[in-house]
PDB file as gemmi writes it, atoms N, CA and C in Angstrom:
CRYST1    1.000    1.000    1.000  90.00  90.00  90.00 P 1                      
ATOM      1  N   UNK A   1       7.057  61.784  32.286  1.00  0.00           N  
ATOM      2  CA  UNK A   1       7.871  62.448  33.264  1.00  0.00           C  
ATOM      3  C   UNK A   1       7.178  62.680  34.808  1.00  0.00           C  
ATOM      4  N   UNK A   2       8.205  61.371  35.751  1.00  0.00           N  
ATOM      5  CA  UNK A   2       7.909  61.441  36.864  1.00  0.00           C  
ATOM      6  C   UNK A   2       8.429  62.744  37.820  1.00  0.00           C  
ATOM      7  N   UNK A   3       7.709  63.583  38.994  1.00  0.00           N  
ATOM      8  CA  UNK A   3       7.667  64.734  39.480  1.00  0.00           C  
ATOM      9  C   UNK A   3       7.639  64.491  41.180  1.00  0.00           C  
ATOM     10  N   UNK A   4       8.410  64.878  41.529  1.00  0.00           N  
ATOM     11  CA  UNK A   4       8.130  65.066  43.107  1.00  0.00           C  
ATOM     12  C   UNK A   4       6.703  65.653  43.820  1.00  0.00           C  
ATOM     13  N   UNK A   5       6.360  66.135  42.529  1.00  0.00           N  
ATOM     14  CA  UNK A   5       4.940  66.739  43.579  1.00  0.00           C  
ATOM     15  C   UNK A   5       3.543  65.818  43.842  1.00  0.00           C  
ATOM     16  N   UNK A   6       3.896  64.660  42.797  1.00  0.00           N  
ATOM     17  CA  UNK A   6       3.306  63.323  43.513  1.00  0.00           C  
ATOM     18  C   UNK A   6       2.922  63.194  44.475  1.00  0.00           C  
ATOM     19  N   UNK A   7       4.127  63.205  45.471  1.00  0.00           N  
ATOM     20  CA  UNK A   7       4.209  63.197  46.733  1.00  0.00           C  
ATOM     21  C   UNK A   7       4.047  63.651  47.616  1.00  0.00           C  
ATOM     22  N   UNK A   8       3.634  65.159  47.158  1.00  0.00           N  
ATOM     23  CA  UNK A   8       2.819  66.199  48.594  1.00  0.00           C  
ATOM     24  C   UNK A   8       1.450  65.761  48.836  1.00  0.00           C  
ATOM     25  N   UNK A   9       1.291  66.438  49.879  1.00  0.00           N  
ATOM     26  CA  UNK A   9      -0.271  66.306  50.204  1.00  0.00           C  
ATOM     27  C   UNK A   9      -1.196  67.057  49.596  1.00  0.00           C  
ATOM     28  N   UNK A  10      -1.995  66.514  49.664  1.00  0.00           N  
ATOM     29  CA  UNK A  10      -3.128  67.174  48.977  1.00  0.00           C  
ATOM     30  C   UNK A  10      -3.340  67.399  47.648  1.00  0.00           C  
ATOM     31  N   UNK A  11      -2.118  67.240  46.550  1.00  0.00           N  
ATOM     32  CA  UNK A  11      -2.352  67.273  45.068  1.00  0.00           C  
ATOM     33  C   UNK A  11      -2.722  65.853  44.127  1.00  0.00           C  
ATOM     34  N   UNK A  12      -3.378  66.172  43.316  1.00  0.00           N  
ATOM     35  CA  UNK A  12      -4.130  64.743  42.486  1.00  0.00           C  
ATOM     36  C   UNK A  12      -3.099  65.436  41.189  1.00  0.00           C  
ATOM     37  N   UNK A  13      -3.255  64.611  40.420  1.00  0.00           N  
ATOM     38  CA  UNK A  13      -3.236  64.789  38.686  1.00  0.00           C  
ATOM     39  C   UNK A  13      -3.594  66.119  38.277  1.00  0.00           C  
ATOM     40  N   UNK A  14      -5.095  66.223  38.624  1.00  0.00           N  
ATOM     41  CA  UNK A  14      -5.525  67.712  38.483  1.00  0.00           C  
ATOM     42  C   UNK A  14      -4.441  68.764  38.359  1.00  0.00           C  
ATOM     43  N   UNK A  15      -4.829  69.027  39.542  1.00  0.00           N  
ATOM     44  CA  UNK A  15      -3.957  69.611  40.467  1.00  0.00           C  
ATOM     45  C   UNK A  15      -2.606  70.027  40.382  1.00  0.00           C  
ATOM     46  N   UNK A  16      -1.940  69.177  39.512  1.00  0.00           N  
ATOM     47  CA  UNK A  16      -0.371  68.789  39.478  1.00  0.00           C  
ATOM     48  C   UNK A  16      -0.277  69.576  37.191  1.00  0.00           C  
ATOM     49  N   UNK A  17      -1.775  69.099  37.450  1.00  0.00           N  
ATOM     50  CA  UNK A  17      -1.591  69.489  35.695  1.00  0.00           C  
ATOM     51  C   UNK A  17      -1.954  70.464  35.872  1.00  0.00           C  
ATOM     52  N   UNK A  18      -2.184  71.525  36.569  1.00  0.00           N  
ATOM     53  CA  UNK A  18      -2.558  73.418  36.673  1.00  0.00           C  
ATOM     54  C   UNK A  18      -1.350  73.529  36.771  1.00  0.00           C  
ATOM     55  N   UNK A  19      -0.717  72.682  37.608  1.00  0.00           N  
ATOM     56  CA  UNK A  19       0.772  73.617  38.894  1.00  0.00           C  
ATOM     57  C   UNK A  19       2.043  73.786  36.934  1.00  0.00           C  
ATOM     58  N   UNK A  20       1.808  72.356  36.493  1.00  0.00           N  
ATOM     59  CA  UNK A  20       2.473  72.184  35.463  1.00  0.00           C  
ATOM     60  C   UNK A  20       2.541  73.360  34.292  1.00  0.00           C  
ATOM     61  N   UNK A  21       1.387  73.408  34.251  1.00  0.00           N  
ATOM     62  CA  UNK A  21       0.326  74.650  33.182  1.00  0.00           C  
ATOM     63  C   UNK A  21       1.233  76.181  33.255  1.00  0.00           C  
ATOM     64  N   UNK A  22       1.520  75.987  34.694  1.00  0.00           N  
ATOM     65  CA  UNK A  22       1.733  77.595  34.796  1.00  0.00           C  
ATOM     66  C   UNK A  22       3.923  77.006  35.232  1.00  0.00           C  
ATOM     67  N   UNK A  23       3.955  76.503  35.192  1.00  0.00           N  
ATOM     68  CA  UNK A  23       6.078  76.142  34.754  1.00  0.00           C  
ATOM     69  C   UNK A  23       6.126  75.803  35.646  1.00  0.00           C  
ATOM     70  N   UNK A  24       5.349  75.027  36.947  1.00  0.00           N  
ATOM     71  CA  UNK A  24       5.346  74.409  38.183  1.00  0.00           C  
ATOM     72  C   UNK A  24       6.190  72.852  37.953  1.00  0.00           C  
ATOM     73  N   UNK A  25       7.188  72.310  38.024  1.00  0.00           N  
ATOM     74  CA  UNK A  25       7.455  71.375  37.867  1.00  0.00           C  
ATOM     75  C   UNK A  25       7.855  70.133  38.946  1.00  0.00           C  
ATOM     76  N   UNK A  26       8.502  70.586  39.824  1.00  0.00           N  
ATOM     77  CA  UNK A  26       8.701  70.103  41.498  1.00  0.00           C  
ATOM     78  C   UNK A  26       8.310  70.646  42.886  1.00  0.00           C  
ATOM     79  N   UNK A  27       8.513  70.206  43.544  1.00  0.00           N  
ATOM     80  CA  UNK A  27       8.462  71.279  44.889  1.00  0.00           C  
ATOM     81  C   UNK A  27       9.127  72.385  45.011  1.00  0.00           C  
ATOM     82  N   UNK A  28      10.419  72.286  44.618  1.00  0.00           N  
ATOM     83  CA  UNK A  28      11.142  73.208  44.709  1.00  0.00           C  
ATOM     84  C   UNK A  28      10.894  74.147  43.746  1.00  0.00           C  
ATOM     85  N   UNK A  29       9.981  74.365  42.752  1.00  0.00           N  
ATOM     86  CA  UNK A  29       9.446  75.291  41.692  1.00  0.00           C  
ATOM     87  C   UNK A  29       8.241  75.582  42.467  1.00  0.00           C  
ATOM     88  N   UNK A  30       7.101  74.806  43.164  1.00  0.00           N  
ATOM     89  CA  UNK A  30       6.338  75.348  44.432  1.00  0.00           C  
ATOM     90  C   UNK A  30       6.136  76.421  45.287  1.00  0.00           C  
ATOM     91  N   UNK A  31       8.268  75.572  45.913  1.00  0.00           N  
ATOM     92  CA  UNK A  31       7.928  76.617  47.305  1.00  0.00           C  
ATOM     93  C   UNK A  31       8.961  78.286  46.464  1.00  0.00           C  
ATOM     94  N   UNK A  32       9.247  77.945  45.714  1.00  0.00           N  
ATOM     95  CA  UNK A  32       9.783  79.349  44.862  1.00  0.00           C  
ATOM     96  C   UNK A  32       8.677  80.556  44.950  1.00  0.00           C  
ATOM     97  N   UNK A  33       7.799  79.568  43.786  1.00  0.00           N  
ATOM     98  CA  UNK A  33       6.417  80.576  43.362  1.00  0.00           C  
ATOM     99  C   UNK A  33       5.487  80.630  44.334  1.00  0.00           C  
ATOM    100  N   UNK A  34       5.144  79.616  45.603  1.00  0.00           N  
ATOM    101  CA  UNK A  34       4.772  80.117  46.706  1.00  0.00           C  
ATOM    102  C   UNK A  34       3.300  79.841  46.407  1.00  0.00           C  
ATOM    103  N   UNK A  35       2.585  79.188  47.485  1.00  0.00           N  
ATOM    104  CA  UNK A  35       1.290  79.102  47.528  1.00  0.00           C  
ATOM    105  C   UNK A  35      -0.300  79.958  46.547  1.00  0.00           C  
ATOM    106  N   UNK A  36      -0.106  81.066  46.995  1.00  0.00           N  
ATOM    107  CA  UNK A  36      -0.686  82.343  46.715  1.00  0.00           C  
ATOM    108  C   UNK A  36      -0.256  82.253  45.663  1.00  0.00           C  
ATOM    109  N   UNK A  37       1.211  82.593  45.109  1.00  0.00           N  
ATOM    110  CA  UNK A  37       1.411  83.215  43.497  1.00  0.00           C  
ATOM    111  C   UNK A  37       0.977  82.062  42.367  1.00  0.00           C  
ATOM    112  N   UNK A  38       1.354  80.675  42.847  1.00  0.00           N  
ATOM    113  CA  UNK A  38       0.580  79.372  42.223  1.00  0.00           C  
ATOM    114  C   UNK A  38      -0.760  79.412  41.875  1.00  0.00           C  
ATOM    115  N   UNK A  39      -1.490  79.725  42.806  1.00  0.00           N  
ATOM    116  CA  UNK A  39      -3.156  79.867  43.054  1.00  0.00           C  
ATOM    117  C   UNK A  39      -3.257  80.849  41.996  1.00  0.00           C  
ATOM    118  N   UNK A  40      -2.788  81.997  41.854  1.00  0.00           N  
ATOM    119  CA  UNK A  40      -3.585  83.342  41.091  1.00  0.00           C  
ATOM    120  C   UNK A  40      -3.145  83.083  39.556  1.00  0.00           C  
ATOM    121  N   UNK A  41      -2.213  82.551  39.723  1.00  0.00           N  
ATOM    122  CA  UNK A  41      -1.820  82.382  37.994  1.00  0.00           C  
ATOM    123  C   UNK A  41      -2.896  81.486  37.258  1.00  0.00           C  
ATOM    124  N   UNK A  42      -2.879  80.339  38.413  1.00  0.00           N  
ATOM    125  CA  UNK A  42      -3.885  79.384  38.146  1.00  0.00           C  
ATOM    126  C   UNK A  42      -5.174  79.642  37.471  1.00  0.00           C  
ATOM    127  N   UNK A  43      -6.056  80.371  38.787  1.00  0.00           N  
ATOM    128  CA  UNK A  43      -6.821  81.313  38.102  1.00  0.00           C  
ATOM    129  C   UNK A  43      -6.786  82.794  36.875  1.00  0.00           C  
ATOM    130  N   UNK A  44      -5.595  82.768  36.461  1.00  0.00           N  
ATOM    131  CA  UNK A  44      -5.407  84.192  35.701  1.00  0.00           C  
ATOM    132  C   UNK A  44      -5.928  83.540  34.449  1.00  0.00           C  
ATOM    133  N   UNK A  45      -5.202  82.023  34.462  1.00  0.00           N  
ATOM    134  CA  UNK A  45      -5.353  81.290  32.898  1.00  0.00           C  
ATOM    135  C   UNK A  45      -6.690  80.665  32.524  1.00  0.00           C  
ATOM    136  N   UNK A  46      -8.013  81.199  33.798  1.00  0.00           N  
ATOM    137  CA  UNK A  46      -9.032  80.950  33.205  1.00  0.00           C  
ATOM    138  C   UNK A  46      -9.838  79.920  33.867  1.00  0.00           C  
ATOM    139  N   UNK A  47      -8.885  79.257  34.712  1.00  0.00           N  
ATOM    140  CA  UNK A  47      -9.175  77.837  35.323  1.00  0.00           C  
ATOM    141  C   UNK A  47     -10.499  77.950  36.473  1.00  0.00           C  
ATOM    142  N   UNK A  48     -11.330  77.205  36.727  1.00  0.00           N  
ATOM    143  CA  UNK A  48     -12.414  77.846  38.304  1.00  0.00           C  
ATOM    144  C   UNK A  48     -12.311  76.696  38.485  1.00  0.00           C  
ATOM    145  N   UNK A  49     -11.472  77.432  40.018  1.00  0.00           N  
ATOM    146  CA  UNK A  49     -11.100  76.325  41.461  1.00  0.00           C  
ATOM    147  C   UNK A  49     -11.448  77.198  42.326  1.00  0.00           C  
ATOM    148  N   UNK A  50     -11.649  76.227  43.092  1.00  0.00           N  
ATOM    149  CA  UNK A  50     -11.919  76.944  44.864  1.00  0.00           C  
ATOM    150  C   UNK A  50     -10.984  77.555  45.528  1.00  0.00           C  
ATOM    151  N   UNK A  51     -11.067  78.107  46.650  1.00  0.00           N  
ATOM    152  CA  UNK A  51     -10.251  78.478  47.186  1.00  0.00           C  
ATOM    153  C   UNK A  51      -9.567  77.190  47.925  1.00  0.00           C  
ATOM    154  N   UNK A  52     -10.554  76.099  48.084  1.00  0.00           N  
ATOM    155  CA  UNK A  52     -10.023  74.869  48.763  1.00  0.00           C  
ATOM    156  C   UNK A  52      -8.186  74.926  47.942  1.00  0.00           C  
ATOM    157  N   UNK A  53      -7.991  74.815  47.014  1.00  0.00           N  
ATOM    158  CA  UNK A  53      -6.707  74.845  46.072  1.00  0.00           C  
ATOM    159  C   UNK A  53      -6.001  76.097  46.476  1.00  0.00           C  
ATOM    160  N   UNK A  54      -5.761  76.669  46.499  1.00  0.00           N  
ATOM    161  CA  UNK A  54      -5.062  77.710  48.370  1.00  0.00           C  
ATOM    162  C   UNK A  54      -4.681  77.102  49.166  1.00  0.00           C  
ATOM    163  N   UNK A  55      -5.777  76.373  49.898  1.00  0.00           N  
ATOM    164  CA  UNK A  55      -5.371  75.848  51.194  1.00  0.00           C  
ATOM    165  C   UNK A  55      -4.738  74.131  50.663  1.00  0.00           C  
ATOM    166  N   UNK A  56      -4.685  73.506  49.776  1.00  0.00           N  
ATOM    167  CA  UNK A  56      -4.249  72.435  49.437  1.00  0.00           C  
ATOM    168  C   UNK A  56      -2.440  73.224  48.445  1.00  0.00           C  
ATOM    169  N   UNK A  57      -2.564  73.868  48.293  1.00  0.00           N  
ATOM    170  CA  UNK A  57      -1.128  74.266  48.031  1.00  0.00           C  
ATOM    171  C   UNK A  57      -0.645  74.566  49.091  1.00  0.00           C  
ATOM    172  N   UNK A  58      -0.709  75.481  49.679  1.00  0.00           N  
ATOM    173  CA  UNK A  58      -0.234  75.557  51.468  1.00  0.00           C  
ATOM    174  C   UNK A  58       0.232  74.349  52.354  1.00  0.00           C  
ATOM    175  N   UNK A  59      -0.954  74.111  51.971  1.00  0.00           N  
ATOM    176  CA  UNK A  59      -0.153  72.040  52.789  1.00  0.00           C  
ATOM    177  C   UNK A  59       0.083  71.596  52.375  1.00  0.00           C  
ATOM    178  N   UNK A  60       0.243  71.364  50.678  1.00  0.00           N  
ATOM    179  CA  UNK A  60       1.261  70.537  49.956  1.00  0.00           C  
ATOM    180  C   UNK A  60       2.587  70.632  50.540  1.00  0.00           C  
ATOM    181  N   UNK A  61       2.765  72.518  50.448  1.00  0.00           N  
ATOM    182  CA  UNK A  61       4.046  73.140  51.098  1.00  0.00           C  
ATOM    183  C   UNK A  61       4.427  72.823  52.485  1.00  0.00           C  
ATOM    184  N   UNK A  62       3.743  72.351  53.009  1.00  0.00           N  
ATOM    185  CA  UNK A  62       3.953  72.539  54.827  1.00  0.00           C  
ATOM    186  C   UNK A  62       3.540  71.136  55.187  1.00  0.00           C  
ATOM    187  N   UNK A  63       3.490  70.164  54.505  1.00  0.00           N  
ATOM    188  CA  UNK A  63       2.735  68.864  54.799  1.00  0.00           C  
ATOM    189  C   UNK A  63       1.894  68.479  55.790  1.00  0.00           C  
ATOM    190  N   UNK A  64       0.527  69.215  55.304  1.00  0.00           N  
ATOM    191  CA  UNK A  64      -0.376  69.371  56.520  1.00  0.00           C  
ATOM    192  C   UNK A  64      -2.008  69.204  55.162  1.00  0.00           C  
ATOM    193  N   UNK A  65      -2.687  68.388  55.979  1.00  0.00           N  
ATOM    194  CA  UNK A  65      -3.804  68.247  54.894  1.00  0.00           C  
ATOM    195  C   UNK A  65      -4.298  69.911  54.753  1.00  0.00           C  
ATOM    196  N   UNK A  66      -4.637  70.361  53.996  1.00  0.00           N  
ATOM    197  CA  UNK A  66      -5.852  71.186  54.050  1.00  0.00           C  
ATOM    198  C   UNK A  66      -6.598  71.441  54.554  1.00  0.00           C  
ATOM    199  N   UNK A  67      -7.367  70.637  55.136  1.00  0.00           N  
ATOM    200  CA  UNK A  67      -8.568  70.915  56.052  1.00  0.00           C  
ATOM    201  C   UNK A  67      -8.204  71.071  57.566  1.00  0.00           C  
ATOM    202  N   UNK A  68      -6.956  70.466  57.399  1.00  0.00           N  
ATOM    203  CA  UNK A  68      -6.192  70.544  59.702  1.00  0.00           C  
ATOM    204  C   UNK A  68      -5.819  72.378  58.889  1.00  0.00           C  
ATOM    205  N   UNK A  69      -5.596  73.065  58.183  1.00  0.00           N  
ATOM    206  CA  UNK A  69      -5.177  74.607  58.560  1.00  0.00           C  
ATOM    207  C   UNK A  69      -6.016  75.275  59.649  1.00  0.00           C  
ATOM    208  N   UNK A  70      -5.394  75.791  60.333  1.00  0.00           N  
ATOM    209  CA  UNK A  70      -6.390  77.038  61.303  1.00  0.00           C  
ATOM    210  C   UNK A  70      -6.557  78.193  60.527  1.00  0.00           C  
ATOM    211  N   UNK A  71      -8.290  78.415  60.623  1.00  0.00           N  
ATOM    212  CA  UNK A  71      -8.878  79.478  60.085  1.00  0.00           C  
ATOM    213  C   UNK A  71      -8.074  80.645  60.011  1.00  0.00           C  
ATOM    214  N   UNK A  72      -7.027  80.985  61.081  1.00  0.00           N  
ATOM    215  CA  UNK A  72      -6.366  82.784  60.895  1.00  0.00           C  
ATOM    216  C   UNK A  72      -5.435  81.927  59.303  1.00  0.00           C  
ATOM    217  N   UNK A  73      -4.771  81.126  59.606  1.00  0.00           N  
ATOM    218  CA  UNK A  73      -3.755  80.709  57.914  1.00  0.00           C  
ATOM    219  C   UNK A  73      -4.856  80.672  56.861  1.00  0.00           C  
ATOM    220  N   UNK A  74      -5.894  80.001  56.864  1.00  0.00           N  
ATOM    221  CA  UNK A  74      -6.672  80.744  55.984  1.00  0.00           C  
ATOM    222  C   UNK A  74      -7.378  81.472  55.602  1.00  0.00           C  
ATOM    223  N   UNK A  75      -7.637  82.166  56.742  1.00  0.00           N  
ATOM    224  CA  UNK A  75      -8.017  83.820  56.244  1.00  0.00           C  
ATOM    225  C   UNK A  75      -6.969  84.341  55.672  1.00  0.00           C  
ATOM    226  N   UNK A  76      -6.073  84.609  56.339  1.00  0.00           N  
ATOM    227  CA  UNK A  76      -4.827  85.576  55.876  1.00  0.00           C  
ATOM    228  C   UNK A  76      -4.034  84.624  53.908  1.00  0.00           C  
ATOM    229  N   UNK A  77      -3.929  83.608  54.027  1.00  0.00           N  
ATOM    230  CA  UNK A  77      -4.232  82.878  52.707  1.00  0.00           C  
ATOM    231  C   UNK A  77      -4.925  83.693  51.739  1.00  0.00           C  
ATOM    232  N   UNK A  78      -6.234  83.974  52.134  1.00  0.00           N  
ATOM    233  CA  UNK A  78      -7.177  84.246  51.313  1.00  0.00           C  
ATOM    234  C   UNK A  78      -6.888  85.785  51.011  1.00  0.00           C  
ATOM    235  N   UNK A  79      -6.981  86.694  51.858  1.00  0.00           N  
ATOM    236  CA  UNK A  79      -6.246  87.726  51.931  1.00  0.00           C  
ATOM    237  C   UNK A  79      -5.220  88.389  51.116  1.00  0.00           C  
ATOM    238  N   UNK A  80      -4.303  87.808  51.199  1.00  0.00           N  
ATOM    239  CA  UNK A  80      -2.689  87.291  49.975  1.00  0.00           C  
ATOM    240  C   UNK A  80      -3.407  86.977  48.458  1.00  0.00           C  
ATOM    241  N   UNK A  81      -4.218  86.301  48.634  1.00  0.00           N  
ATOM    242  CA  UNK A  81      -4.877  86.330  47.038  1.00  0.00           C  
ATOM    243  C   UNK A  81      -5.347  86.796  46.748  1.00  0.00           C  
ATOM    244  N   UNK A  82      -6.527  87.719  46.827  1.00  0.00           N  
ATOM    245  CA  UNK A  82      -7.583  88.576  46.876  1.00  0.00           C  
ATOM    246  C   UNK A  82      -6.118  90.085  46.729  1.00  0.00           C  
ATOM    247  N   UNK A  83      -5.161  90.450  47.662  1.00  0.00           N  
ATOM    248  CA  UNK A  83      -4.563  91.618  47.118  1.00  0.00           C  
ATOM    249  C   UNK A  83      -3.931  91.661  46.006  1.00  0.00           C  
ATOM    250  N   UNK A  84      -3.175  89.954  46.116  1.00  0.00           N  
ATOM    251  CA  UNK A  84      -2.497  89.967  44.526  1.00  0.00           C  
ATOM    252  C   UNK A  84      -3.198  89.685  43.402  1.00  0.00           C  
ATOM    253  N   UNK A  85      -4.756  89.427  43.448  1.00  0.00           N  
ATOM    254  CA  UNK A  85      -5.599  89.068  42.423  1.00  0.00           C  
ATOM    255  C   UNK A  85      -5.970  90.840  41.830  1.00  0.00           C  
ATOM    256  N   UNK A  86      -6.237  91.477  43.293  1.00  0.00           N  
ATOM    257  CA  UNK A  86      -6.612  92.906  42.646  1.00  0.00           C  
ATOM    258  C   UNK A  86      -5.554  93.730  42.175  1.00  0.00           C  
ATOM    259  N   UNK A  87      -4.422  93.585  42.777  1.00  0.00           N  
ATOM    260  CA  UNK A  87      -3.070  94.332  42.211  1.00  0.00           C  
ATOM    261  C   UNK A  87      -2.796  93.605  40.600  1.00  0.00           C  
ATOM    262  N   UNK A  88      -2.928  92.813  40.043  1.00  0.00           N  
ATOM    263  CA  UNK A  88      -2.820  92.115  38.746  1.00  0.00           C  
ATOM    264  C   UNK A  88      -3.661  93.081  38.133  1.00  0.00           C  
ATOM    265  N   UNK A  89      -5.057  93.144  38.506  1.00  0.00           N  
ATOM    266  CA  UNK A  89      -6.196  93.569  37.634  1.00  0.00           C  
ATOM    267  C   UNK A  89      -5.729  95.024  37.500  1.00  0.00           C  
ATOM    268  N   UNK A  90      -5.007  95.864  38.271  1.00  0.00           N  
ATOM    269  CA  UNK A  90      -4.849  97.409  38.199  1.00  0.00           C  
ATOM    270  C   UNK A  90      -3.506  97.586  37.166  1.00  0.00           C  
ATOM    271  N   UNK A  91      -2.768  96.175  37.313  1.00  0.00           N  
ATOM    272  CA  UNK A  91      -1.685  96.711  36.616  1.00  0.00           C  
ATOM    273  C   UNK A  91      -1.245  96.491  34.904  1.00  0.00           C  
TER     274      UNK A  91                                                      
END                                                                             
């Protein structure tokens, strides 16, 4: 099945497969879920990923190479992911 995810910056076959595993099949699905939620769900499946995936997902949604994100954006994404991860552990 062809997916518009392949057209997004920063995403390759592996990251697209991870996205599909959490139910993200399209750009629209990714926009609805958001980078932080998608990243957290992928990690929640036991897949060992680095923070670069979080940046890449955000960059895919904003048409920005992950390495071009400013430090403040990266810090905010990490804080949101950490907060989401902590809240799911206590739930």
